[in-house]
Phi, psi and omega in degrees: 000322182293323178295324178296320180294317178295319178297316180297316178296322178295317181294317179297317178296318180293325176292321176299315179295323177299316178297322176296318180292322177295320176299319177293322177297320177293322176298318178301316184290312188280312188273320185262358180056037180248081185293317183293321178293318179294318178294320178296318179298316181295311183293316182296316180293323177297314180296319180297314181295317180297312182293321177293322177294323177295317179296319180294319181288332183265000184294000000 
C-alpha cells in the first residue's frame, strides 16, 4: 500500500511539473516569438515525464 501511495504522489507531481513546462513552452512561443524553443520544451518535457512514469510503474 505504501508503494502505491508513493507511485501516485510521484505521478501527480510529475503531471504538475509537466503542466508548468507546457505553460513555459507556450510563453516561449507567444511572448518571446521562439517557436522552435517552445516546441522543444513542450515535447522534451512530455517525453521525460512519460518515460519516467513508465519506469516508475514497471519497477
